[in-house]
VOVEXMI-926729 format. One record per residue (C-alpha): x, y, z; residue number from 1. Coordinates in steps of 0.25 Angstrom, whole numbers. Example, Ala and Ser with C-alpha at 12.3 -4.5 7.8 and 13.67 -1.06 7.14 Angstrom:
BEGIN
    east   north      up     i
      49     -18      31     1
      55      -4      29     2
***
This chain:
BEGIN
    east   north      up     i
     114     -68    -615     1
     112     -54    -608     2
     106     -42    -616     3
     119     -35    -615     4
     127     -47    -620     5
     118     -48    -632     6
     119     -33    -635     7
     134     -34    -635     8
     134     -46    -644     9
     125     -39    -654    10
     134     -26    -654    11
     146     -35    -656    12
     140     -42    -667    13
     136     -29    -674    14
     150     -24    -672    15
     155     -37    -679    16
     145     -35    -690    17
     149     -20    -692    18
     164     -24    -693    19
     161     -35    -703    20
     154     -26    -712    21
     165     -16    -711    22
     175     -27    -714    23
     167     -31    -727    24
     166     -17    -731    25
     181     -13    -729    26
     186     -26    -735    27
     178     -24    -748    28
     181      -9    -749    29
     196     -12    -746    30
     197     -23    -756    31
     187     -18    -767    32
     185      -3    -763    33
     192       2    -775    34
     183      -6    -785    35
     170      -3    -777    36
     173      12    -777    37
     176      11    -792    38
     163       4    -795    39
     155      15    -787    40
     163      26    -793    41
     160      21    -807    42
     145      23    -805    43
     142      36    -813    44
     128      33    -817    45
     116      23    -818    46
     108      22    -805    47
     106       7    -807    48
     121       4    -809    49
     125      13    -797    50
     114       6    -788    51
     119      -7    -792    52
     134      -4    -789    53
     130       2    -776    54
     123     -10    -772    55
     134     -20    -777    56
     145     -12    -770    57
     138     -12    -757    58
     135     -26    -757    59
     149     -28    -759    60
     154     -19    -747    61
     142     -21    -739    62
     141      -7    -735    63
     131       4    -741    64
     138      14    -732    65
     152      11    -739    66
     146      12    -753    67
     139      25    -749    68
     151      31    -744    69
     159      27    -757    70
     149      32    -766    71
     147      45    -759    72
     162      47    -759    73
     162      45    -774    74
     150      54    -776    75
     158      65    -768    76
     169      64    -778    77
     160      65    -790    78
     163      51    -794    79
     149      46    -794    80
     136      54    -797    81
     126      56    -786    82
     115      48    -793    83
     124      36    -795    84
     129      38    -780    85
     115      38    -775    86
     112      25    -783    87
     124      18    -778    88
     119      22    -763    89
     106      16    -766    90
     113       3    -771    91
     122       3    -759    92
     110       2    -750    93
     104     -10    -758    94
     118     -16    -758    95
     119     -16    -742    96
     105     -22    -742    97
     110     -34    -750    98
     122     -35    -741    99
     113     -36    -729   100
     105     -47    -736   101
     118     -55    -738   102
     122     -53    -724   103
     108     -56    -718   104
     109     -71    -720   105
     114     -79    -708   106
     128     -83    -712   107
     133     -84    -698   108
     140     -97    -701   109
     147     -92    -714   110
     152     -79    -706   111
     162     -88    -699   112
     168     -93    -712   113
     168     -79    -718   114
     175     -73    -706   115
     186     -84    -707   116
     188     -83    -722   117
     188     -68    -721   118
     198     -68    -710   119
     208     -78    -717   120
     207     -70    -730   121
     209     -56    -723   122
     221     -61    -714   123
     228     -70    -724   124
     227     -62    -737   125
     238     -53    -742   126
     230     -47    -753   127
     223     -34    -749   128
     210     -37    -756   129
     209     -52    -751   130
     211     -46    -737   131
     199     -37    -739   132
     190     -48    -744   133
     194     -56    -732   134
     190     -44    -724   135
     176     -43    -730   136
     174     -58    -729   137
     178     -57    -714   138
     168     -45    -712   139
     157     -53    -719   140
     159     -64    -709   141
     158     -55    -697   142
     145     -49    -702   143
     139     -62    -704   144
     144     -67    -690   145
     139     -54    -683   146
     125     -55    -689   147
     124     -69    -684   148
     129     -64    -670   149
     119     -53    -670   150
     107     -62    -673   151
     111     -72    -662   152
     114     -60    -652   153
     101     -52    -655   154
      91     -64    -653   155
      90     -62    -637   156
      87     -47    -639   157
      73     -52    -644   158
      69     -54    -629   159
      75     -40    -624   160
      63     -32    -619   161
      71     -19    -619   162
      75     -21    -634   163
      61     -24    -638   164
      56     -11    -631   165
      67      -3    -638   166
      64      -9    -652   167
      49      -7    -650   168
      51       8    -646   169
      60      10    -658   170
      50       3    -668   171
      40      14    -664   172
      51      25    -667   173
      54      23    -682   174
      62      35    -684   175
      70      33    -671   176
      74      19    -675   177
      78      23    -689   178
      87      34    -683   179
      94      25    -673   180
      97      14    -683   181
     101      24    -693   182
     111      30    -683   183
     116      16    -679   184
     118      13    -694   185
     126      26    -696   186
     135      23    -684   187
     139       9    -688   188
     140      13    -703   189
     133       1    -708   190
     118      -1    -712   191
     121     -15    -716   192
     125     -18    -702   193
     113     -12    -696   194
     104     -19    -706   195
     110     -33    -703   196
     109     -30    -688   197
      94     -26    -689   198
      91     -39    -697   199
      98     -47    -687   200
      90     -41    -675   201
      78     -43    -683   202
      81     -58    -686   203
      83     -60    -671   204
      70     -54    -668   205
      76     -42    -660   206
      69     -31    -669   207
      55     -31    -675   208
      52     -29    -690   209
      49     -14    -689   210
      61     -11    -681   211
      70     -19    -690   212
      65     -12    -703   213
      67       2    -696   214
      81      -2    -693   215
      84      -6    -707   216
      79       8    -712   217
      87      14    -701   218
     100       7    -706   219
      97      11    -720   220
      96      26    -716   221
     108      25    -707   222
     117      19    -718   223
     116      32    -725   224
     122      40    -714   225
     137      36    -715   226
     138      40    -730   227
     131      54    -726   228
     141      57    -715   229
     153      52    -724   230
     150      62    -735   231
     147      74    -726   232
     160      80    -729   233
     161      74    -743   234
     157      80    -756   235
     142      84    -758   236
     140      73    -768   237
     143      62    -758   238
     134      69    -748   239
     123      69    -758   240
     124      54    -760   241
     125      50    -746   242
     113      59    -742   243
     105      54    -754   244
     106      40    -750   245
     102      44    -736   246
      90      51    -741   247
      86      39    -750   248
      86      30    -737   249
      79      39    -728   250
      68      42    -738   251
      66      27    -741   252
      65      24    -725   253
      55      35    -724   254
      46      28    -735   255
      48      14    -728   256
      46      18    -714   257
      30      19    -715   258
      30       5    -722   259
      38      -1    -710   260
      29       5    -700   261
      16      -1    -706   262
      20     -12    -714   263
      34     -17    -708   264
      29     -31    -704   265
      23     -33    -718   266
      36     -29    -724   267
      44     -39    -716   268
      34     -50    -722   269
      39     -46    -736   270
      54     -45    -732   271
      55     -59    -725   272
      57     -61    -711   273
      71     -66    -711   274
      78     -55    -718   275
      67     -45    -717   276
      75     -33    -713   277
      87     -36    -723   278
      76     -37    -734   279
      70     -24    -729   280
      84     -17    -730   281
      85     -22    -744   282
      71     -19    -749   283
      73      -5    -742   284
      86      -2    -750   285
      80      -7    -763   286
      68       2    -760   287
      77      14    -758   288
      84      11    -771   289
      72       9    -779   290
      66      22    -773   291
      78      31    -776   292
      87      25    -787   293
      79      30    -799   294
      80      44    -793   295
      95      45    -789   296
      98      56    -799   297
      86      65    -794   298
      91      63    -780   299
     105      66    -783   300
     101      79    -789   301
      92      82    -777   302
     103      79    -767   303
     112      88    -775   304
     102      99    -772   305
     100      96    -758   306
     115      94    -754   307
     122     105    -763   308
     137     106    -763   309
     142     116    -752   310
     156     118    -757   311
     159     129    -766   312
     161     126    -781   313
     175     122    -784   314
     179     120    -770   315
     188     109    -767   316
     190      99    -756   317
     204      98    -750   318
     203      83    -750   319
     195      76    -762   320
     198      61    -762   321
     201      56    -748   322
     189      48    -746   323
     189      43    -731   324
     178      33    -735   325
     189      25    -743   326
     198      23    -731   327
     193       9    -729   328
     197       6    -744   329
     212      10    -745   330
     213       8    -760   331
     202      18    -762   332
     207      27    -751   333
     221      28    -757   334
     216      31    -770   335
     208      43    -764   336
     221      47    -757   337
     228      46    -771   338
     218      55    -778   339
     219      65    -766   340
     234      65    -767   341
     233      68    -782   342
     227      81    -779   343
     239      86    -771   344
     249      89    -782   345
     238      97    -789   346
     237     106    -777   347
     252     108    -775   348
     253     111    -790   349
     243     123    -788   350
     252     128    -777   351
     264     126    -786   352
     258     135    -797   353
     254     145    -786   354
     269     145    -782   355
     273     147    -797   356
     264     159    -797   357
     270     165    -784   358
     284     164    -790   359
     279     171    -803   360
     270     182    -797   361
     266     189    -784   362
     252     183    -783   363
     250     179    -768   364
     237     172    -772   365
     246     160    -777   366
     251     159    -762   367
     236     157    -757   368
     234     146    -768   369
     246     139    -764   370
     243     139    -749   371
     229     134    -752   372
     234     123    -760   373
     244     119    -749   374
     233     119    -739   375
     225     110    -748   376
     237     101    -750   377
     240     100    -735   378
     226      97    -732   379
     225      86    -742   380
     238      79    -738   381
     234      79    -724   382
     220      73    -727   383
     227      63    -736   384
     237      59    -726   385
     226      56    -715   386
     218      49    -726   387
     230      40    -730   388
     233      37    -715   389
     218      32    -713   390
     220      23    -726   391
     232      17    -720   392
     225      14    -707   393
     216       4    -713   394
     220     -10    -719   395
     227      -7    -732   396
     237     -15    -741   397
     252     -12    -741   398
     251      -6    -755   399
     240       4    -750   400
     248       7    -738   401
     260      10    -746   402
     252      19    -756   403
     246      27    -744   404
     260      29    -738   405
     265      34    -752   406
     253      43    -753   407
     257      49    -739   408
     272      51    -744   409
     267      58    -757   410
     257      67    -750   411
     268      71    -740   412
     278      75    -752   413
     266      83    -758   414
     264      90    -745   415
     278      94    -745   416
     277      99    -759   417
     265     107    -755   418
     271     113    -743   419
     284     117    -751   420
     276     124    -762   421
     268     132    -751   422
     281     136    -745   423
     286     141    -759   424
     273     149    -761   425
     274     155    -747   426
     289     159    -751   427
     283     166    -764   428
     272     173    -755   429
     283     179    -747   430
     290     184    -760   431
     277     190    -765   432
     274     197    -752   433
     288     203    -751   434
     286     207    -766   435
     299     201    -771   436
     301     194    -784   437
     309     183    -790   438
     319     187    -800   439
     315     183    -814   440
     326     172    -815   441
     322     167    -801   442
     307     166    -804   443
     310     159    -817   444
     319     148    -810   445
     308     145    -800   446
     296     143    -809   447
     302     131    -817   448
     304     124    -803   449
     290     126    -800   450
     286     120    -813   451
     295     108    -811   452
     288     106    -797   453
     275     106    -803   454
     279      96    -814   455
     284      87    -803   456
     272      88    -794   457
     263      84    -806   458
     271      72    -808   459
     272      68    -793   460
     259      60    -792   461
     260      54    -806   462
     273      48    -801   463
     267      43    -788   464
     254      37    -793   465
     260      31    -806   466
     274      28    -801   467
     279      33    -815   468
     294      32    -816   469
     294      42    -827   470
     287      53    -819   471
     296      51    -808   472
     308      53    -817   473
     302      66    -822   474
     301      70    -807   475
     315      67    -805   476
     319      75    -817   477
     311      86    -813   478
     317      86    -799   479
     331      87    -805   480
     327      98    -814   481
     321     106    -802   482
     334     104    -794   483
     342     109    -806   484
     333     121    -808   485
     334     124    -793   486
     349     123    -793   487
     349     133    -805   488
     340     142    -798   489
     349     143    -786   490
     361     146    -794   491
     353     157    -802   492
     348     163    -789   493
     361     164    -783   494
     366     171    -796   495
     355     181    -795   496
     358     184    -781   497
     373     186    -784   498
     369     196    -795   499
     360     203    -785   500
     347     201    -791   501
     337     208    -782   502
     325     198    -785   503
     334     186    -782   504
     339     192    -769   505
     325     196    -764   506
     320     182    -767   507
     333     174    -764   508
     327     166    -752   509
     314     164    -759   510
     320     158    -771   511
     329     149    -763   512
     318     144    -755   513
     309     141    -767   514
     320     133    -773   515
     322     125    -761   516
     307     123    -760   517
     306     119    -775   518
     316     108    -772   519
     309     103    -760   520
     296     103    -767   521
     301      94    -779   522
     308      85    -769   523
     295      81    -763   524
     288      80    -777   525
     299      70    -781   526
     297      62    -768   527
     282      62    -770   528
     284      57    -784   529
     292      44    -779   530
     280      40    -770   531
     271      30    -777   532
     256      29    -773   533
***
């Protein structure tokens, strides 16, 4: 076989391994992601417990990067303290070492059986959880098959003079080797894949001892980069956790490098020839944990000083809960979307209160408040729409798909409510600037209508989330009450016009348009209350 054909076969095998690891991770996350996230989120204190949970979860999903992104996301939202999050990250690194140990055994024969069983379960099962379990089994079989193919394909490379010269050069450039492998690990987003590939090349005699050990260190450094990049735009707490894990790994690598340079061959003798690199990967991560786990509280305070909060105190992000790291786990992604959706009525309520003030007074500041709230609501709903669209592009169950579509319908109705409230506030702004006032009677007729709208808005999400029939009956009752008050206000307004009331005449168009908008607002509130999510 030519060198080119060998290289193509190795690249294809690596791609197969990466896809298999992805299938394992996504299958487990889609089937049990809610439970795993709940377990991670329940960690509030205790270094040893946090470490153990991090290790256990990572062995399960076989991706320290996925665990790192989940725990960084939880830390960003203040659901996990920084010391516990750092302990989880250290546990995740040990967990991926255990996963590498499991996958390093030559189970090429079993891989075919796993692929067959996984394919049958995934393709024939109707139950969503069983389908995802089948997906993970199929991925495990692909990983084992890919590793056996890499071992077979890489054997001829031992005789390549060009490759030997290249590797010899890199062995003398330790920092360059670390950098190249770290970048490669970052690009493929899987330190486990790089570790397994390195171990396979070493077993085939393609790379020598020192080179293999350097590549393992580079994979450990590169495995911290995806979490850093993923949290760059997140809350500062998540950035501290991701950066802290990187500092731990980098510091340990700098401590180990001199030992590799002078005592690498002796170290291999203690680690065993067959699985030397896998054992080194495990020992290294245990070393990192032993070195830093007792001091996670100290380092959490240190990173708090080194990476201070940049946002002004009390400042609020437009979107809080739409975590894109959860898109591969539809159940969790929809839960995040639901939490974000819960915030919309609160913001609209602030605009309604500003509208009430604009009816009562001549304060233009209320107009600014309402406009700002509408801008926030519009931005949130746009982000929510795109987020839900991304959720539905993946493999989701029928129930999850229906829930996502209902969220889109609910958010559309709330968007119409926000626009109509802004329109009503803008009408009041024109009244204030023109220095005209409602008649006392007209003002007293408008205020109860706003109160009814406020009550209906507060009940909308309760009706949608819980499907409470009594709440829906109350909203129907409120709608009839509002229609009756609107009709009574029309008749009273025409009576004031016929009597020549100056205030009624000057605000006639405004009064009519507000009554129309109030009716339309409650129409959308009523429609939103009937959407079950």
